[in-house]
N, C-alpha and C positions, 0 to 999 in steps of 0.2 A: 879642833882644827881651825886655822885662821882663814879668813876669806881671801880669795886669790884676787890679784890685780887684774881689771878688767883692761880690754885693749883701748886705745885711744878712741874717743867717741867721734872724732873728726875725719881720720884716715884709717883707723883699724891697726896701727902700729903697736908693737909690743910696748908695755910699760917697764921702764928702768928706774930702779931706785938708786938715787944719789945721795950717799950719806955725807953730811957737812958738819963742821964743827958747831956751827949755830943753829942749825936746822936739819929737817928731813925734807927731802924734795923727791917727787916721783915724776918722770918726765916721758914724753913720747920718744921712742926710739929713732922717729923719723923728724924730730924736732929741727934739725939742722939741714935735712936734705928732702923736703918734701910736704911735711904736714903744713895744711894751710893756715893753721893759727898758732904754730909752736906751742902746742899744749903742754902745760907743766903745773904743778901744785904751787901755791904761793909759799913765801918763805917763813910763815908764822906758825908751821907745824914742828913742834919740838920732838915728837916720836914718830917712828915708822907707822905705827897704827893710826895715828892722827892724819898723816899724809895719805895712807891708804884709804881711809874714809872719805877724805876729800876728793881723791883722784876717782873713786869708784861712784861717787855721787853724780847722777845724770839729771840734767834739766828736765828732760822728759818724764823721768821717774817722779821727780818732785811735783811736777804739773799733775800727774795721774794720780798722786796721793789725796788730793783735796778735792 
């Protein structure tokens, strides 16, 4: 089973997958109406799995790994 999308790390909004022709993007559902930083993955993710991995990566988790 694949890993689920985590909520937005800034506002707790639901993650939304936006398929595009040139890339895969995951964004906060509150991106246009309240999320303080308009959280979204970058446009360099070719697959959903790459975008999901980037979205689910949290700064505090990386800081705790080392």
